[in-house]
C-alpha positions as CSV (number, residue, x, y, z in Angstrom):
1,X,0.0,0.0,0.0
2,X,1.8,3.1,-1.2
3,X,5.6,3.4,-1.3
4,X,5.7,3.5,-5.1
5,X,8.9,5.6,-5.3
6,X,10.8,3.2,-3.0
7,X,9.4,0.1,-4.7
8,X,10.4,1.5,-8.1
9,X,14.0,1.8,-7.0
10,X,14.0,-1.7,-5.6
11,X,12.4,-3.0,-8.9
12,X,15.2,-1.3,-10.9
13,X,17.9,-2.9,-8.7
14,X,16.3,-6.4,-9.0
15,X,16.0,-6.0,-12.8
16,X,19.7,-5.4,-13.1
17,X,19.3,-2.1,-14.9
18,X,22.7,-0.6,-15.8
19,X,22.1,2.7,-14.0
20,X,20.5,1.1,-10.9
21,X,22.4,1.2,-7.5
22,X,23.8,-1.9,-6.0
23,X,23.2,-0.9,-2.4
24,X,20.0,0.8,-1.1
25,X,19.8,2.2,2.4
26,X,16.3,2.5,3.8
27,X,16.1,4.8,6.9
28,X,13.3,6.1,9.0
29,X,11.7,5.8,12.5
30,X,10.3,2.5,13.9
31,X,7.0,1.4,12.4
32,X,7.4,3.5,9.3
33,X,7.4,0.5,6.9
34,X,11.1,-0.3,6.3
35,X,10.7,-4.0,7.0
36,X,7.6,-4.1,4.7
37,X,9.8,-2.8,1.9
38,X,12.4,-5.5,2.7
39,X,9.7,-8.2,2.5
40,X,8.6,-6.7,-0.9
41,X,12.1,-7.0,-2.2
42,X,12.4,-10.6,-0.9
43,X,9.1,-11.5,-2.6
44,X,10.1,-9.9,-5.9
45,X,13.5,-11.6,-5.8
46,X,12.0,-15.0,-5.2
47,X,9.6,-14.6,-8.1
48,X,12.7,-14.2,-10.4
49,X,14.5,-17.1,-8.8
50,X,17.1,-15.1,-7.0
51,X,18.4,-16.3,-3.7
52,X,17.4,-14.1,-0.7
53,X,19.9,-13.8,2.2
54,X,18.1,-12.2,5.1
55,X,20.0,-10.9,8.2
56,X,18.3,-9.5,11.3
57,X,21.0,-7.3,12.9
58,X,19.4,-7.7,16.3
59,X,21.0,-11.1,16.6
60,X,24.6,-10.3,15.5
61,X,25.6,-8.2,18.5
62,X,27.5,-5.7,16.4
63,X,30.2,-8.4,15.9
64,X,31.6,-8.3,12.4
65,X,32.4,-12.0,12.5
66,X,28.7,-12.8,13.2
67,X,27.4,-10.5,10.5
68,X,29.9,-11.9,8.0
69,X,28.8,-15.4,8.9
70,X,25.1,-14.6,8.5
71,X,25.6,-12.8,5.2
72,X,28.3,-15.1,3.7
73,X,26.0,-16.8,1.2
74,X,25.7,-13.5,-0.7
75,X,29.5,-13.6,-1.2
76,X,29.3,-17.0,-2.8
77,X,26.2,-16.9,-5.1
78,X,26.0,-14.5,-8.0
79,X,22.7,-12.6,-8.3
80,X,21.7,-13.1,-4.7
81,X,19.8,-10.4,-2.8
82,X,21.2,-9.5,0.7
83,X,18.7,-7.9,3.1
84,X,19.9,-6.5,6.4
85,X,17.1,-5.4,8.8
86,X,17.3,-3.4,12.0
87,X,20.8,-2.3,11.0
88,X,20.8,0.4,13.7
89,X,21.5,-2.5,16.1
90,X,25.0,-2.8,14.6
91,X,25.5,0.7,13.3
92,X,29.2,0.7,14.5
93,X,29.8,-1.7,11.7
94,X,28.8,0.7,9.0
95,X,32.3,1.6,8.0
96,X,33.5,-2.0,8.1
97,X,30.5,-3.0,5.9
98,X,31.2,-0.3,3.3
99,X,35.0,-0.7,3.2
100,X,35.5,-4.4,3.9
101,X,32.5,-6.6,3.5
102,X,30.3,-5.3,0.6
103,X,33.2,-5.2,-1.9
104,X,33.4,-9.0,-1.4
105,X,29.9,-9.7,-2.6
106,X,29.5,-12.0,-5.6
107,X,28.7,-10.7,-9.1
108,X,25.3,-9.0,-9.6
109,X,24.5,-9.2,-5.9
110,X,22.4,-6.3,-4.6
111,X,22.1,-5.3,-0.9
112,X,19.3,-3.5,0.9
113,X,19.8,-2.2,4.4
114,X,17.1,-0.9,6.7
115,X,17.9,1.3,9.8
116,X,16.4,3.8,12.0
117,X,19.6,5.8,11.7
118,X,20.4,7.7,8.5
119,X,23.6,6.7,6.7
120,X,26.8,8.5,7.3
121,X,28.1,10.9,4.7
122,X,31.0,8.7,3.7
123,X,28.8,6.8,1.3
124,X,28.3,9.9,-0.9
125,X,31.8,11.3,-0.4
126,X,33.6,8.1,-1.5
127,X,33.9,8.3,-5.3
128,X,33.6,4.5,-5.6
129,X,30.3,4.3,-3.8
130,X,28.6,7.6,-4.9
131,X,27.2,6.0,-8.1
132,X,26.5,2.5,-6.6
133,X,24.7,3.7,-3.4
134,X,21.3,5.3,-2.8
135,X,19.7,6.4,0.5
136,X,15.9,6.2,0.7
137,X,14.3,8.1,3.5
138,X,11.0,6.3,4.3
139,X,8.4,9.0,5.1
140,X,5.0,8.8,6.6
141,X,2.1,7.8,4.4
142,X,-0.1,10.7,3.2
143,X,-3.8,10.9,4.1
144,X,-5.0,9.1,1.0
145,X,-2.5,6.3,1.4
146,X,-3.5,6.0,5.1
147,X,-7.1,5.9,4.3
148,X,-6.5,3.2,1.6
149,X,-4.6,1.1,4.2
150,X,-7.5,1.4,6.7
151,X,-10.0,0.5,4.0
152,X,-8.1,-2.6,3.1
153,X,-8.2,-3.5,6.8
154,X,-12.0,-3.1,6.9
155,X,-12.2,0.0,9.0
156,X,-15.5,1.8,8.4
157,X,-15.2,5.0,6.4
158,X,-16.8,7.2,9.1
159,X,-14.0,6.2,11.6
160,X,-11.0,6.5,9.4
161,X,-10.4,10.2,9.9
162,X,-9.8,9.8,13.6
163,X,-7.5,6.9,12.9
164,X,-5.5,8.9,10.3
165,X,-5.3,11.9,12.6
166,X,-3.8,9.8,15.4
167,X,-1.4,7.7,13.4
168,X,0.4,10.5,11.6
169,X,1.1,8.4,8.6
170,X,2.8,5.5,10.5
171,X,1.8,2.2,9.0
172,X,2.4,0.5,12.3
173,X,0.1,2.9,14.2
174,X,-2.5,2.5,11.5
175,X,-2.3,-1.3,11.6
176,X,-2.5,-1.4,15.4
177,X,-5.4,1.0,15.4
178,X,-7.2,-1.1,12.8
179,X,-6.8,-4.1,15.0
180,X,-9.0,-2.6,17.8
181,X,-12.7,-3.4,17.7
182,X,-14.7,-0.7,16.0
183,X,-16.4,1.8,18.3
184,X,-20.1,2.2,18.4
185,X,-21.5,4.5,15.7
186,X,-21.1,8.2,16.7
187,X,-18.5,7.3,19.4
188,X,-15.0,8.9,18.7
189,X,-12.3,6.3,18.4
190,X,-9.5,6.3,21.0
191,X,-6.4,4.1,21.2
192,X,-6.6,1.5,24.0
193,X,-3.9,1.0,26.6
194,X,-2.6,-2.1,24.9
195,X,-2.3,-0.3,21.6
196,X,-0.4,2.6,23.2
197,X,1.9,0.3,25.1
198,X,2.8,-1.6,21.9
199,X,3.3,1.7,20.0
200,X,5.6,3.2,22.6
201,X,7.7,0.0,22.6
202,X,7.9,-0.2,18.8
203,X,8.1,3.5,17.9
204,X,10.3,4.7,20.8
205,X,12.0,1.7,22.2
206,X,14.0,1.6,25.4
207,X,15.0,4.9,26.9
208,X,18.3,5.5,28.9
209,X,16.6,7.0,32.0
210,X,13.5,8.7,33.5
211,X,15.0,12.1,32.5
212,X,15.1,11.1,28.9
213,X,11.5,10.0,29.1
214,X,10.5,13.3,30.6
215,X,12.3,15.1,27.8
216,X,10.3,13.2,25.3
217,X,7.1,14.1,27.1
218,X,8.1,17.7,26.6
219,X,8.9,17.2,22.9
220,X,5.5,15.5,22.4
221,X,3.6,18.6,23.8
222,X,5.7,21.6,22.4
223,X,5.4,22.7,18.8
224,X,9.2,22.9,18.7
225,X,11.6,22.2,21.5
226,X,14.7,24.4,22.0
227,X,17.2,23.9,24.8
228,X,15.9,26.9,26.9
229,X,12.4,25.4,26.8
230,X,13.7,22.0,27.9
231,X,15.7,23.6,30.7
232,X,12.7,25.6,31.9
233,X,10.5,22.5,32.1
234,X,13.0,20.0,33.4
235,X,14.8,22.3,35.8
236,X,18.5,21.9,36.7
237,X,18.9,18.5,35.0
238,X,21.6,18.1,32.4
239,X,19.5,19.4,29.6
240,X,22.4,20.1,27.2
241,X,23.2,16.4,27.1
242,X,19.6,15.4,26.8
243,X,18.9,17.9,24.0
244,X,21.9,16.5,22.1
245,X,20.4,13.0,22.6
246,X,17.0,14.1,21.4
247,X,18.4,15.5,18.1
248,X,20.0,12.2,17.2
249,X,16.7,10.2,17.5
250,X,15.4,8.9,14.2
251,X,11.9,10.1,14.9
252,X,12.9,13.6,15.9
253,X,13.6,16.2,13.2
254,X,16.0,19.1,13.7
255,X,15.0,22.4,12.1
256,X,16.3,26.0,12.4
257,X,13.4,26.6,14.8
258,X,14.1,23.6,17.1
259,X,13.3,19.9,17.4
260,X,9.9,18.3,16.6
261,X,8.9,14.6,16.6
262,X,7.2,12.7,13.8
263,X,3.4,12.9,14.1
264,X,2.9,9.3,15.0
265,X,5.4,9.5,17.8
266,X,4.0,12.8,19.1
267,X,0.4,11.4,19.1
268,X,1.5,8.1,20.8
269,X,3.6,9.7,23.5
270,X,0.9,12.3,24.2
271,X,-2.0,9.7,24.4
272,X,0.1,7.2,26.4
273,X,1.0,9.8,29.1
274,X,-2.6,11.0,29.3
275,X,-3.9,7.5,29.7
276,X,-1.1,6.3,32.0
277,X,-0.8,9.4,34.3
278,X,-3.4,12.1,33.7
279,X,-2.0,14.4,36.4
280,X,1.6,14.2,35.1
281,X,0.1,14.9,31.6
282,X,-1.4,18.1,32.9
283,X,1.8,19.0,34.7
284,X,3.9,18.7,31.6
285,X,1.4,20.8,29.6
286,X,1.3,23.5,32.3
287,X,5.1,23.7,32.4
288,X,5.3,24.0,28.6
289,X,2.5,26.6,28.7
290,X,4.3,28.7,31.3
291,X,7.6,28.4,29.3
292,X,5.6,29.5,26.2
293,X,4.4,32.6,28.1
294,X,7.9,33.5,29.0
295,X,9.1,33.0,25.4
296,X,6.4,35.4,24.2
297,X,7.3,38.0,26.8
298,X,11.0,37.8,26.1
299,X,10.7,37.7,22.3
300,X,11.7,40.6,20.1
301,X,8.7,42.4,18.5
302,X,9.3,40.6,15.2
303,X,9.3,37.2,16.8
304,X,6.3,37.7,19.2
305,X,3.7,36.3,16.8
306,X,5.7,33.2,16.1
307,X,6.2,32.5,19.8
308,X,2.5,33.1,20.4
309,X,1.6,30.6,17.6
310,X,3.9,28.0,19.3
311,X,2.1,28.5,22.5
312,X,-1.3,28.2,20.8
313,X,-0.2,24.9,19.3
314,X,-0.9,23.3,22.8
315,X,-4.6,23.8,22.1
316,X,-4.8,22.7,18.5
317,X,-7.2,19.8,19.2
318,X,-9.3,21.2,22.1
319,X,-11.8,22.9,19.8
320,X,-12.8,19.8,17.9
321,X,-13.3,19.5,14.1
322,X,-14.9,23.0,13.9
323,X,-12.0,24.7,15.7
324,X,-11.7,28.3,14.5
325,X,-8.0,28.7,14.8
326,X,-5.2,27.4,12.7
327,X,-1.8,27.5,14.5
328,X,0.3,26.9,11.5
329,X,2.7,29.6,10.0
330,X,1.4,31.9,7.3
331,X,4.5,33.3,5.7
332,X,2.6,34.8,2.8
333,X,0.9,37.4,5.1
334,X,2.7,40.2,6.9
335,X,1.7,41.9,10.1
336,X,2.8,45.6,10.0
337,X,2.2,48.9,11.8
338,X,-0.3,51.4,10.4
339,X,1.3,53.8,7.9
340,X,-0.2,57.2,7.0
341,X,-0.8,56.1,3.5
342,X,-2.8,53.1,4.8
343,X,-5.5,55.2,6.3
344,X,-7.8,55.6,3.2
345,X,-7.6,51.9,2.5
346,X,-8.4,51.0,6.1
347,X,-11.5,53.3,6.1
348,X,-12.7,51.7,2.9
349,X,-12.3,48.2,4.4
350,X,-14.2,49.3,7.5
351,X,-17.0,50.8,5.3
352,X,-17.2,47.7,3.1
353,X,-17.1,45.1,6.0
354,X,-19.2,46.8,8.7
355,X,-20.8,49.9,7.4
356,X,-20.5,53.7,7.7
357,X,-21.0,53.9,11.5
358,X,-18.0,51.5,12.0
359,X,-15.9,53.5,9.6
360,X,-16.6,56.7,11.6
361,X,-15.4,54.8,14.8
362,X,-12.3,53.6,12.9
363,X,-11.5,57.2,11.8
364,X,-11.8,58.4,15.3
365,X,-9.4,55.9,16.7
366,X,-6.9,56.3,13.9
367,X,-6.7,59.9,15.0
368,X,-6.6,59.1,18.7
369,X,-4.4,55.9,18.8
370,X,-2.8,55.2,15.5
371,X,-0.2,53.0,17.3
372,X,-3.0,50.6,18.3
373,X,-3.6,49.5,14.7
374,X,-2.0,46.6,12.8
375,X,-2.3,46.3,9.1
376,X,-2.0,43.0,7.1
377,X,-0.6,42.7,3.6
378,X,0.3,39.8,1.3
379,X,4.0,39.4,1.0
380,X,5.5,41.6,-1.7
381,X,2.5,43.9,-1.8
382,X,2.0,47.3,-0.1
383,X,-1.8,47.3,-0.3
384,X,-3.6,46.5,3.0
385,X,-6.0,43.6,2.9
386,X,-7.1,43.5,6.5
387,X,-6.6,45.4,9.8
388,X,-7.2,45.2,13.5
389,X,-6.8,47.6,16.5
390,X,-6.2,46.9,20.2
391,X,-7.0,50.1,22.1
392,X,-5.6,51.0,25.5
393,X,-7.9,53.1,27.7
394,X,-7.5,54.3,31.3
395,X,-10.4,56.9,31.6
396,X,-13.6,57.5,29.6
397,X,-13.5,60.6,27.4
398,X,-16.7,62.3,26.1
399,X,-15.5,62.2,22.5
400,X,-14.7,58.5,22.7
401,X,-18.2,57.8,23.9
402,X,-19.8,60.0,21.3
403,X,-17.8,58.6,18.3
404,X,-18.0,54.9,19.2
405,X,-21.1,53.3,20.8
406,X,-19.1,50.1,21.6
407,X,-16.7,52.0,23.8
408,X,-19.5,53.9,25.5
409,X,-21.2,50.5,26.4
410,X,-17.9,49.1,27.6
411,X,-17.2,52.0,29.9
412,X,-20.7,51.7,31.3
413,X,-20.1,48.0,32.0
414,X,-16.7,48.6,33.6
415,X,-17.9,51.3,35.8
416,X,-20.9,49.2,37.0
417,X,-19.2,45.9,37.5
418,X,-15.4,46.1,37.5
419,X,-14.1,49.7,38.1
420,X,-10.5,50.4,37.4
421,X,-8.1,51.1,40.2
422,X,-5.1,53.4,40.3
423,X,-2.6,52.6,37.6
424,X,-4.9,50.1,35.9
425,X,-6.2,50.3,32.3
426,X,-8.5,48.3,30.0
427,X,-7.6,46.8,26.6
428,X,-10.1,46.2,23.9
429,X,-9.5,44.5,20.5
430,X,-12.0,46.8,18.9
431,X,-11.7,46.0,15.2
432,X,-10.9,42.8,13.3
433,X,-11.7,43.5,9.7
434,X,-11.2,41.5,6.5
435,X,-13.7,42.8,3.9
436,X,-14.1,39.8,1.6
437,X,-14.6,37.1,4.3
438,X,-15.4,39.3,7.2
439,X,-14.4,37.5,10.4
440,X,-14.5,34.1,8.8
441,X,-11.5,31.8,9.8
442,X,-8.6,32.6,7.5
443,X,-4.8,33.2,7.7
444,X,-5.6,36.9,8.3
445,X,-7.8,36.1,11.3
446,X,-5.2,33.7,12.6
447,X,-2.6,36.4,12.7
448,X,-5.1,38.8,14.3
449,X,-5.6,36.2,17.0
450,X,-1.9,35.8,17.5
451,X,-1.4,39.5,17.8
452,X,-4.2,39.7,20.4
453,X,-2.7,36.9,22.5
454,X,0.8,38.3,22.3
455,X,-0.5,41.7,23.4
456,X,-2.3,40.1,26.4
457,X,0.9,38.2,27.4
458,X,3.3,41.1,27.1
459,X,1.4,44.1,28.4
460,X,1.6,45.2,32.1
461,X,-1.1,46.8,34.2
462,X,-4.1,45.6,32.3
463,X,-7.1,45.0,34.6
464,X,-9.7,44.0,32.1
465,X,-9.8,42.9,28.5
466,X,-12.5,42.9,25.8
467,X,-12.7,41.7,22.2
468,X,-15.4,42.6,19.7
469,X,-16.9,40.4,17.0
470,X,-19.8,41.1,14.7
471,X,-20.0,37.3,13.9
472,X,-20.5,36.3,17.6
473,X,-22.2,33.0,16.8
474,X,-19.2,31.8,14.8
475,X,-16.6,32.7,17.5
476,X,-18.5,32.3,20.8
477,X,-17.4,28.7,21.5
478,X,-13.8,29.4,20.6
479,X,-13.7,32.5,22.9
480,X,-15.4,30.6,25.7
481,X,-12.6,28.0,25.6
482,X,-10.1,30.8,25.7
483,X,-11.8,32.2,28.9
484,X,-13.8,35.0,27.4
485,X,-17.6,35.3,28.1
486,X,-20.0,37.6,26.2
487,X,-20.7,40.6,28.4
488,X,-22.6,43.0,26.0
489,X,-24.1,43.3,22.5
490,X,-24.1,46.8,21.0
491,X,-26.0,48.2,17.9
492,X,-23.6,50.1,15.6
493,X,-25.3,51.5,12.6
494,X,-27.9,48.8,12.6
495,X,-25.4,46.0,12.9
496,X,-24.9,44.0,16.1
497,X,-21.4,44.0,17.7
498,X,-20.8,41.3,20.4
499,X,-18.4,42.2,23.2
500,X,-16.6,39.4,25.1
501,X,-14.6,40.2,28.2
502,X,-12.4,38.9,31.1
503,X,-11.2,40.5,34.3
504,X,-7.5,39.8,34.9
505,X,-7.8,40.6,38.6
506,X,-9.8,37.4,39.0
507,X,-7.2,35.3,37.3
508,X,-3.7,36.5,36.4
509,X,-2.2,35.8,33.0
510,X,0.2,33.3,34.6
511,X,-2.8,31.5,36.2
512,X,-4.7,31.7,32.9
513,X,-2.0,30.0,30.9
514,X,-1.7,27.3,33.5
515,X,-5.4,26.7,33.7
516,X,-5.8,26.8,29.9
517,X,-3.2,24.0,29.6
518,X,-5.1,21.5,31.8
519,X,-7.0,18.9,29.9
520,X,-9.9,18.8,32.3
521,X,-9.8,22.3,33.8
522,X,-12.7,23.5,35.9
523,X,-14.6,26.3,34.1
524,X,-13.5,29.7,35.4
525,X,-15.7,32.9,35.8
526,X,-13.9,35.4,33.6
527,X,-16.2,38.3,34.4
528,X,-17.6,39.4,37.7
529,X,-21.3,39.1,38.3
530,X,-21.4,41.6,41.1
531,X,-21.0,45.3,41.2
532,X,-17.3,45.2,41.9
533,X,-14.3,43.1,41.0
534,X,-13.0,40.5,43.4
535,X,-10.5,42.0,45.7
536,X,-8.8,41.0,49.0
537,X,-11.3,39.7,51.5
538,X,-14.1,38.9,48.9
539,X,-15.4,35.4,48.6
540,X,-14.1,33.7,45.5
541,X,-16.5,31.9,43.1
542,X,-16.6,28.2,44.0
543,X,-15.0,27.1,40.7
544,X,-12.2,29.6,41.0
545,X,-11.6,28.5,44.7
546,X,-11.5,24.8,43.8
547,X,-9.1,25.3,41.0
548,X,-7.0,27.5,43.3
549,X,-6.7,24.7,45.9
550,X,-5.4,22.2,43.3
551,X,-3.0,24.8,41.9
552,X,-1.7,25.6,45.4
553,X,-0.9,21.9,45.9
554,X,0.8,21.5,42.5
555,X,3.0,24.5,43.1
556,X,3.7,23.7,46.8
557,X,7.4,23.4,46.1
558,X,7.7,26.3,43.6
559,X,7.5,29.4,45.7
560,X,7.3,31.9,42.8
561,X,4.3,30.1,41.3
562,X,2.7,29.5,44.8
563,X,3.0,33.3,45.5
564,X,0.6,34.0,42.5
565,X,-2.2,31.8,44.0
566,X,-5.7,33.1,43.6
567,X,-6.3,31.9,47.2
568,X,-4.2,34.8,48.5
569,X,-7.3,36.9,47.8
570,X,-9.6,34.7,49.9
571,X,-10.5,34.7,53.6
572,X,-7.9,32.0,54.1
573,X,-5.4,34.9,54.3
574,X,-6.0,37.6,56.9
575,X,-6.4,41.1,55.3
576,X,-3.5,42.5,57.4
577,X,-1.2,39.6,56.7
578,X,2.5,40.5,56.5
579,X,3.3,37.2,54.7
580,X,0.3,36.1,52.7
581,X,2.0,33.0,51.1
582,X,3.1,31.7,54.5
583,X,-0.4,32.2,56.0
584,X,-1.9,30.4,53.0
585,X,0.4,27.5,53.5
586,X,-0.5,27.3,57.1
587,X,-4.2,27.3,56.3
588,X,-3.8,24.5,53.9
589,X,-1.6,22.5,56.2
590,X,-4.1,22.9,59.1
591,X,-7.0,21.8,56.8
592,X,-4.9,18.8,55.6
593,X,-4.3,17.7,59.2
594,X,-8.0,17.7,60.0
595,X,-8.6,15.0,57.3
596,X,-7.3,12.4,59.7
597,X,-10.6,11.9,61.5
598,X,-11.4,8.4,60.3
599,X,-9.6,5.5,58.5
600,X,-10.6,6.8,55.0
601,X,-9.4,10.3,56.0
602,X,-6.0,8.9,57.2
603,X,-5.5,7.2,53.9
604,X,-6.6,10.3,52.0
605,X,-4.1,12.4,54.0
606,X,-1.3,10.0,53.3
607,X,-2.0,9.9,49.5
608,X,-2.2,13.7,49.2
609,X,0.9,14.2,51.4
610,X,3.0,11.6,49.5
611,X,1.9,13.2,46.2
612,X,2.3,16.9,46.8
613,X,3.9,17.7,50.2
614,X,6.6,14.9,49.9
615,X,6.7,15.6,46.2
616,X,7.0,12.1,44.7
617,X,8.2,12.4,41.1
618,X,5.2,10.5,39.7
619,X,1.9,9.2,40.9
620,X,3.1,5.7,40.5
621,X,6.1,6.5,42.7
622,X,3.7,7.9,45.3
623,X,1.7,4.7,45.1
624,X,4.9,2.7,45.7
625,X,5.8,4.9,48.6
626,X,2.5,4.1,50.2
627,X,2.7,0.4,49.3
628,X,-0.8,0.3,47.7
629,X,-2.0,-0.6,44.2
630,X,-2.1,2.3,41.8
631,X,-5.9,2.2,41.4
632,X,-6.3,2.2,45.2
633,X,-3.9,5.2,45.5
634,X,-5.9,7.2,42.9
635,X,-9.1,6.6,44.8
636,X,-7.5,7.8,48.0
637,X,-6.0,10.9,46.2
638,X,-9.4,11.8,44.7
639,X,-11.0,11.6,48.1
640,X,-8.2,13.7,49.6
641,X,-8.7,16.5,47.1
642,X,-12.5,16.5,47.7
643,X,-12.2,16.5,51.5
644,X,-9.4,19.1,51.6
645,X,-11.4,21.5,49.3
646,X,-14.5,21.1,51.4
647,X,-12.6,21.8,54.5
648,X,-11.0,24.9,53.1
649,X,-14.4,26.1,51.7
650,X,-15.8,25.9,55.1
651,X,-13.0,28.0,56.4
652,X,-13.5,30.4,53.5
653,X,-17.2,30.8,54.2
654,X,-16.8,31.4,57.9
């Protein structure tokens, strides 16, 4: 199924064509189909009566004498076909094979090697081998080939898309997925634990240490992995050596931007960790998300959108099949500041997309805050094709209210429900305009989203944020997943503009990027329902409080993160506290001690203490520390979290 280019090369070699190579070197990650191509070569050779000499390098122990003994028939019989599989197991013999053994092969013998490791450059540098040798990189199957393979395996058409998306073109992953009994109609397919275990063993193989496994878990989550990212997630471990190890792996590609794994390996590692240890899965995602935030904040202006896109890659699958955001690069579109000569074109676009009233508002803000506008152009063209504006406001002005009804409504809302304090300001993504496909998903809207996210991450002193969409129905679900709720709808020249908002005083940017990364995060309340924003001494919404308890436990041993806890603004901390973080720790420790009122509470206390306070490296390690089965440990831990939260809520409500 597929592999026509590789098969064509093998067919030419077997036919004895004058210009055909004598040695073909197949290379690619485990499960990509190298052994299948060797079997194809063997079958074709047998059809023509040629002798096949098959060597599995796993059983020669990198000993040249054993390899020579196994392959010797190819030195004695003209026209034989020598096939060496899993050559990575004896890769140190590559130079010996090239310089000593292969020149001894009988007349018209061809050799095909298969390895996870790419061939060294000496094959092409040696004048004697350059014409006789070819390297064939075995790539993942494309979507059509993957679908055809699944169809041949009898997988129903309606389930193939989810199989293809998971397998990333790996024939092994596709075959294993197809071996799982079909799900009920309408039920999304998910890989079973057995499938994941087999895939990890076959695609990844044995790993040198737990540190190397943790590094791979990072690579599986991040869009690209650079050494600073690895260091920020893994801490003070020897990340330089681990990064060097990663870039040598056959299923990891090295690019100018960093390292990334093949799709099948990424999907397998991600699904395996989520199935095996859901809390560690969340922990890795949170650490990668925080590292992404720091990367956006420290990036030069020209790189900020790229760093924001890399952070948004974490959420590429959370929106489902109708996700409104495409995280991939769009090099054909440029994000640029507003130039004076752009203004007439910007006003025409506003008029065309949203009407005269919107154009009047755009003209007002071009005069008031020209630096707030970004203009989008196709590469090589000076003509603007789209624009957006993120306004920064710290006080309502009469002319702003008069010229822009959306801003008037926003100020009324802020003054009624979330008034600004000294030094605070609000930000509003007021315009997002592309005339021909107004606010429909497109590369232009993707860049507008990235600019908005980058701005939120980089700006300081912002208390509340708003974004405005005319096409609210299309974007409402996407915005809700990003933590923005609809707070107003305003008529502008007969067209409805929907305003979505969040209050950063209820959840800081650092807390938001952590919460956003969790696979099963509790919904947050992004906008206050009362007449004032939540401040010290106010009672937190229950969902916010519960998430805060779990976050405090997870960051127990990271003081800088613990010091940003939303619980510092709860009644757990006295209003006149001189050390709020210490008082919060004391309140949690006291509540934890009260769990030991019965046998179940004692076990719950032990599970939570072993996991967070004693800081076991993994949940399975915590279970081993307690001497209980993993399933029993998880039940104790779930009970502990529930009881601790209830105890702290009682303290909060007193």
